[in-house]
C-alpha positions as CSV (number, residue, x, y, z in Angstrom):
1,M,70.9,68.9,98.7
2,K,74.2,69.0,98.1
3,L,76.3,70.3,95.2
4,S,78.5,68.4,93.1
5,R,82.1,69.6,93.1
6,K,80.9,71.2,89.8
7,Q,78.0,73.3,91.4
8,Y,79.9,74.6,94.2
9,W,82.8,76.2,91.9
10,Q,79.8,77.4,90.0
11,E,78.5,79.0,92.8
12,N,81.6,80.3,94.0
13,F,82.9,82.4,91.4
14,K,79.5,83.9,91.5
15,I,80.1,85.4,94.7
16,Q,83.8,86.0,94.3
17,P,84.6,86.4,90.4
18,V,87.3,88.8,91.0
19,N,89.2,86.7,93.8
20,I,89.3,83.8,92.1
21,T,90.8,85.4,89.0
22,L,93.4,87.0,90.7
23,V,94.1,83.4,93.0
24,I,94.0,81.8,89.2
25,V,96.1,84.6,88.0
26,L,98.9,84.1,90.8
27,V,99.6,81.2,90.4
28,A,99.8,81.0,86.7
29,I,102.5,84.0,87.0
30,F,104.3,82.2,89.5
31,I,104.1,78.7,87.6
32,W,105.7,80.9,84.8
33,E,108.4,82.2,87.0
34,M,109.3,79.0,88.1
35,L,109.9,77.8,84.4
36,V,112.0,80.7,83.6
37,S,113.7,80.6,86.6
38,Y,114.4,76.8,86.6
39,S,114.2,76.7,90.5
40,P,111.1,76.9,92.6
41,T,112.7,79.9,94.3
42,I,113.1,83.0,91.9
43,S,116.0,84.3,90.5
44,V,116.6,88.5,91.1
45,N,117.0,88.8,86.9
46,V,113.8,86.7,86.3
47,L,112.4,88.9,89.1
48,Y,113.6,92.1,87.6
49,H,112.3,91.4,83.8
50,A,109.2,90.4,85.1
51,G,108.3,93.7,86.3
52,A,109.8,93.6,90.5
53,Q,110.2,96.8,92.5
54,Y,113.6,98.0,92.0
55,G,113.6,101.8,92.7
56,P,115.8,102.9,90.3
57,A,114.2,101.4,87.2
58,I,111.0,103.4,88.7
59,L,112.0,106.5,89.4
60,E,115.5,106.7,86.7
61,Q,113.8,104.9,83.9
62,H,110.2,106.2,84.6
63,Q,108.8,102.5,84.6
64,W,106.2,103.3,86.6
65,W,103.7,100.1,85.7
66,R,106.3,98.1,87.8
67,L,104.2,99.3,91.0
68,L,101.3,97.3,90.0
69,A,103.8,94.2,88.4
70,A,105.1,93.4,91.4
71,G,102.1,92.7,93.0
72,F,101.5,89.7,91.1
73,L,104.9,87.9,91.2
74,H,106.1,86.0,94.7
75,I,109.7,85.0,95.0
76,T,108.8,81.7,97.2
77,P,106.2,78.8,97.1
78,T,106.0,79.8,100.7
79,H,105.3,83.3,100.0
80,L,103.1,82.7,97.5
81,I,101.1,80.3,99.1
82,F,101.0,82.0,102.3
83,N,99.2,85.3,100.5
84,L,96.5,83.0,98.4
85,V,94.8,81.3,101.4
86,V,94.7,85.0,103.1
87,L,93.4,86.0,99.8
88,Y,91.0,83.5,99.4
89,F,89.5,83.9,102.9
90,I,89.4,87.7,102.9
91,G,88.8,88.1,99.5
92,K,85.6,86.1,99.6
93,L,84.1,87.9,102.6
94,L,84.8,91.5,101.1
95,E,83.7,90.7,97.6
96,W,80.7,89.0,98.5
97,Q,79.8,92.3,101.0
98,I,81.0,95.0,99.0
99,G,80.6,94.2,95.5
100,H,83.5,93.0,92.4
101,V,84.0,96.3,91.4
102,R,85.2,97.8,95.1
103,F,87.1,94.6,95.6
104,A,88.9,94.9,92.5
105,C,89.3,99.0,93.1
106,L,90.1,97.7,96.5
107,F,93.0,95.6,95.8
108,F,94.5,97.4,93.0
109,G,94.6,100.7,94.9
110,A,96.2,98.9,98.4
111,V,98.9,97.3,95.7
112,L,99.7,100.3,94.2
113,I,100.0,102.4,97.1
114,G,101.4,99.7,99.2
115,N,104.5,99.7,97.0
116,L,104.5,103.3,96.8
117,A,104.8,103.7,100.4
118,S,107.8,101.1,99.7
119,L,109.2,103.5,96.8
120,A,108.9,106.4,99.5
121,F,110.8,104.8,102.4
122,G,112.0,101.7,101.8
123,D,114.8,100.2,99.9
124,M,115.9,102.1,97.5
125,R,118.4,99.5,95.8
126,G,116.3,96.6,97.1
127,I,114.3,94.2,94.5
128,S,110.9,93.4,96.1
129,A,107.7,91.1,94.5
130,G,104.2,90.0,96.2
131,A,100.9,91.2,96.2
132,S,100.9,91.7,100.4
133,G,100.1,95.3,100.1
134,G,96.9,94.3,98.1
135,I,96.2,91.9,101.0
136,Y,97.1,94.4,103.6
137,G,94.7,96.7,102.1
138,L,92.3,93.6,102.7
139,F,92.8,93.7,106.2
140,G,92.8,97.5,106.6
141,A,89.6,97.3,104.7
142,V,87.8,95.1,107.5
143,I,89.1,97.0,110.6
144,G,87.5,100.4,109.0
145,I,84.6,98.5,108.0
146,G,84.7,97.3,111.7
147,I,84.6,100.8,113.2
148,L,82.5,102.1,111.1
149,D,79.5,99.3,112.0
150,R,77.4,101.0,114.9
151,F,75.3,98.2,115.7
152,H,76.1,94.1,114.8
153,D,78.9,92.4,116.2
154,F,79.9,90.6,112.8
155,W,82.4,93.2,111.2
156,K,83.1,94.1,114.8
157,R,84.4,90.4,115.1
158,E,85.9,90.3,112.1
159,A,88.1,93.7,112.6
160,T,89.4,92.9,116.3
161,T,90.6,89.0,114.6
162,I,92.4,90.7,111.5
163,G,93.4,93.3,114.3
164,I,94.9,90.9,116.3
165,L,96.7,88.9,113.5
166,V,98.3,92.3,112.3
167,V,99.6,93.4,115.2
168,I,101.5,89.8,115.3
169,S,102.6,89.9,111.9
170,F,103.8,93.6,112.2
171,L,106.0,91.9,115.2
172,M,107.1,89.1,113.6
173,S,108.3,90.9,110.5
174,F,110.5,92.5,112.7
175,T,112.3,89.4,113.3
176,R,112.9,88.0,109.4
177,D,114.5,89.6,106.8
178,G,113.1,90.5,103.1
179,V,109.9,91.9,104.8
180,D,108.7,95.2,102.8
181,V,107.2,96.7,106.2
182,Y,106.7,99.7,104.3
183,A,104.3,98.2,101.7
184,H,102.4,96.9,104.0
185,L,102.2,99.8,106.1
186,G,100.7,101.6,102.7
187,G,98.4,99.2,101.8
188,I,96.8,98.8,105.3
189,M,96.4,102.6,105.6
190,M,94.7,102.6,102.3
191,G,92.6,100.3,103.4
192,L,91.3,101.6,106.1
193,I,91.2,105.4,104.8
194,A,89.1,104.1,101.8
195,S,86.7,101.6,103.8
196,P,83.7,104.4,104.0
197,L,84.3,104.4,100.4
198,L,83.6,100.3,100.2
199,I,80.0,101.1,102.0
200,S,76.6,99.6,99.7
201,S,73.5,98.4,99.7
202,R,75.0,95.0,99.8
203,C,76.9,94.8,103.0
204,Q,73.4,93.3,105.1
205,T,75.9,92.0,108.0
206,G,76.0,95.5,109.4
207,S,74.6,98.9,110.2
208,F,76.2,101.6,108.5
209,K,75.4,105.5,108.0
210,V,78.1,106.9,105.8
211,T,77.0,110.1,104.5
212,W,78.3,112.0,101.2
213,W,80.4,114.0,103.3
214,G,82.2,110.9,104.9
215,K,82.6,109.4,101.5
216,S,84.1,112.4,100.1
217,M,86.9,112.9,103.1
218,S,87.6,109.3,102.6
219,A,88.6,109.9,98.7
220,I,90.3,112.9,99.0
221,G,92.1,111.2,102.1
222,V,93.1,108.0,99.6
223,L,94.1,111.5,97.1
224,L,96.9,112.8,99.8
225,L,98.1,109.3,100.9
226,A,98.8,108.5,97.3
227,G,99.9,112.3,96.8
228,G,102.2,112.3,99.2
229,L,104.0,109.0,99.4
230,L,104.8,109.7,95.3
231,Y,105.9,113.2,96.7
232,I,108.2,111.9,98.8
233,A,109.7,108.9,96.0
234,L,110.4,111.5,93.4
235,Q,112.3,113.8,96.2
236,R,114.5,110.0,96.8
237,G,115.2,110.1,93.1
238,V,116.5,113.5,92.7
């Protein structure tokens, strides 16, 4: 039986409520940004006051909330659309398989750690924004789950495809200005390290054997990554 458009979106929302909510929120925030900027290209002033990442504001004025807020802001329509397309399709696959809470923790954690990496190694005086750190966290998680999948080909194929796209993306980033490579690296590292924590009984498309020891090491790895990046960032502010 063919579903109506309303039924289709209702079923889709049941599968990925967190992901669809993120897409809606990102679009709504960007519309607000354009209205305030009177332009589809968001001004630096609007980005700053909306919560974009800016090193001195974080380290000197202790506005740490910017590490998360910056992940919900975008600078141009192209920037937003690219992130939305990737988020929708990769997010749908992951949320369906790892569950809503794990997916939310993965995305927000990758946004925070990606922006911490940018704060630790990036341009201290530059203003940056975008959900790319969170999206690269999803990439890292797919690659990590592919490595953990012992027998089935599904996650290995997905991991190979994503891995190729990530390599191409990183190569292209060195030919373009304004790309926050460190946020991408931080996000993908978080996703890779956290992948054992994402495995649950919901993952029916693979064969996994992740022990509590492995999950413990994964959790410690995430904490060490976050702590190390925070330490380096704080040293830059001294």
